[in-house]
Residue, then its C-alpha position, 0 to 999 in steps of 0.5 A: m057186815i061184822y064189827h071189831i071193836t079196838s083202840r085207835e092206837a092199835w089200829r095205827e099199829a096195824q095200819v103199820k104193819g099192814e094186818y091187824t092182831a088182837p092180843s085175842l089172836a095169841s091167846e085164844g087163836f081167834i079175834h072176836c067180832s060181833r053181828p050189830e046187835q051184839l054190840a051194845g052188849v059187848i061194850r057195856e060188858f067188856y069196854a065200859d071202863a075204856a076211855s075211847l073205842l074205835l069199831l071197824i067195820i069189816d066185809e066178812k066176804r074180803l077176809s083172808a083169814e076163816l071166819r066161823w060163827e061161834a058161841p061166846a067164848h068169855p067163860n068169866s063174864t058176868a052177863e046173861p048167858p046167850s041163847p043157844g043160837d047167839r053165835f059171834p063171828h070169830v076170825y081166825g087169823a089176822l085181820n087183812l086191811g083191805a077187809v076193813l071198810k071203815a074205823v069209826d071213832l065211837p063218842k063216850s058220853a056219861g050215858g056210855f059209848a055211842l054206836p052209829p046209828d046206821l049199823s046194818 
């Protein structure tokens, strides 16, 4: 499984359109995704100020678009540089809804967003 962080509104729009596209698809050519162990760092780095988040759980075998495992693509990040083997999944095209197994609300508390305990 791979994971993508988005908003409830963007996910609702995708269900109307029949596919999900993130702003990064137009600006960078792909949709950013993560492995389970990468999610907490991605949320801290890029979504700490968000009011609410939705986690898309994606079966990469069901993707109709190309999936590439690549180095992080955020040169302005303040996070520690990843190790050379730390690759992220990038989806090069619209995300077909059939690849999304589940959309999970991420609750926010004073300590930040809570990830589901059963991510694998």
